[in-house]
C-alpha positions as CSV (number, residue, x, y, z in Angstrom):
1,M,-2.5,-67.1,4.3
2,A,0.1,-66.6,2.0
3,F,-1.1,-63.3,1.1
4,A,0.1,-62.0,4.9
5,P,3.6,-62.5,4.3
6,K,3.8,-60.8,1.1
7,I,1.9,-58.1,3.1
8,I,4.4,-57.7,6.1
9,T,7.6,-57.7,3.4
10,C,6.0,-55.3,1.5
11,L,5.7,-52.7,4.6
12,L,9.0,-53.7,6.1
13,V,10.2,-52.6,2.3
14,L,8.3,-49.6,2.1
15,T,9.3,-48.5,6.3
16,T,13.2,-49.0,5.1
17,I,12.9,-46.9,1.5
18,Y,10.9,-44.2,4.1
19,M,13.5,-44.4,7.0
20,A,16.5,-44.2,4.6
21,T,15.3,-41.4,2.8
22,P,16.8,-37.9,4.3
23,V,14.4,-35.4,5.1
24,E,14.7,-32.1,3.3
25,S,14.6,-28.2,5.3
26,N,11.2,-26.3,4.4
27,I,13.6,-23.5,5.1
28,Q,14.9,-21.2,2.0
29,C,18.4,-19.1,3.2
30,G,16.3,-16.3,1.7
31,T,13.7,-16.6,4.9
32,V,16.4,-16.5,7.5
33,T,18.3,-13.8,6.5
34,S,15.5,-11.1,6.1
35,V,14.0,-12.4,9.3
36,L,17.4,-11.6,10.8
37,A,18.1,-8.4,8.3
38,Q,17.1,-5.9,11.4
39,C,19.7,-7.6,13.2
40,V,22.9,-6.4,11.2
41,S,23.5,-3.0,12.5
42,Y,23.9,-4.3,15.6
43,L,25.8,-7.5,14.9
44,T,28.3,-4.6,12.9
45,N,28.5,-2.6,16.2
46,N,26.5,0.1,14.3
47,G,23.9,0.6,16.1
48,P,21.9,-0.5,19.7
49,L,19.6,-3.7,19.5
50,P,16.9,-3.6,17.8
51,S,13.2,-5.1,19.1
52,G,12.6,-6.4,15.7
53,C,16.1,-8.3,15.8
54,C,15.1,-10.4,18.5
55,V,11.4,-11.3,17.6
56,G,13.1,-12.2,14.0
57,V,15.5,-14.9,16.4
58,Q,13.0,-16.2,18.2
59,S,10.8,-16.3,15.3
60,L,12.9,-18.3,13.5
61,N,13.8,-20.7,16.5
62,R,9.9,-21.4,16.4
63,L,10.3,-22.7,12.6
64,A,13.4,-24.6,13.1
65,Q,11.8,-27.2,14.9
66,T,13.5,-30.6,12.7
67,T,17.1,-31.8,12.4
68,P,16.7,-30.5,8.9
69,D,15.4,-27.4,9.4
70,R,18.0,-26.6,12.2
71,Q,20.8,-27.7,10.5
72,Q,19.7,-25.6,7.1
73,V,19.4,-22.3,9.3
74,C,22.7,-23.0,10.1
75,E,24.2,-23.6,7.0
76,C,22.3,-20.2,6.0
77,L,23.9,-18.4,8.7
78,K,27.4,-19.0,7.9
79,I,26.6,-17.7,4.6
80,A,24.9,-15.1,5.4
81,G,27.8,-14.0,7.7
82,K,30.6,-14.7,4.8
83,E,28.7,-11.5,3.3
84,I,28.4,-9.4,6.3
85,K,31.1,-7.0,6.9
86,G,32.5,-6.3,10.0
87,L,30.6,-8.7,12.1
88,N,31.4,-8.6,15.5
89,T,31.3,-12.8,16.3
90,D,31.1,-12.6,20.3
91,L,27.8,-10.6,19.1
92,V,26.8,-12.8,17.4
93,A,27.4,-15.7,19.2
94,S,25.3,-14.2,22.4
95,L,22.7,-13.0,20.2
96,P,20.0,-15.5,20.9
97,T,21.0,-15.8,24.7
98,T,20.7,-11.6,24.5
99,C,17.2,-12.4,22.5
100,G,16.0,-15.2,25.0
101,V,16.1,-18.3,22.9
102,S,17.8,-21.4,24.3
103,I,20.3,-23.4,21.6
104,A,22.4,-26.6,22.8
105,Y,25.3,-25.6,19.8
106,P,27.1,-22.4,19.3
107,I,26.2,-19.9,16.7
108,S,30.4,-19.8,14.9
109,F,31.6,-19.8,11.5
110,S,33.3,-23.3,12.6
111,T,29.9,-25.1,13.8
112,N,29.8,-28.5,12.0
113,C,25.6,-27.9,10.9
114,D,25.6,-31.7,10.5
115,N,26.1,-32.5,13.7
116,I,23.2,-29.7,14.6
117,S,20.6,-32.2,16.1
118,T,16.8,-31.6,17.3
119,D,18.1,-34.4,20.0
120,V,20.3,-31.9,21.9
């Protein structure tokens, strides 16, 4: 009978360690940029909205199902956006809606990616 409390204590410790360990994203910035590459001409006012752009937006939304994944996508978008000259920030902000994707946070350089979660 003295064995049971030790097992319970061990399980509690392991659970605490597991819960405290940050979950990492499985999405890489290279994936984000390649999925959305077809959107660049549209987002810089240099062309119409290619159908492949919305396919990419929808695909990326399906990939980012966890809080760490959504935060990673947000950070990647901010990094990539700074590299692209002439971005129309209004078009960038409205792209999810234009492509039929609903997200609960704004697409903007001022978005705090740490505040993004799947709980919203």
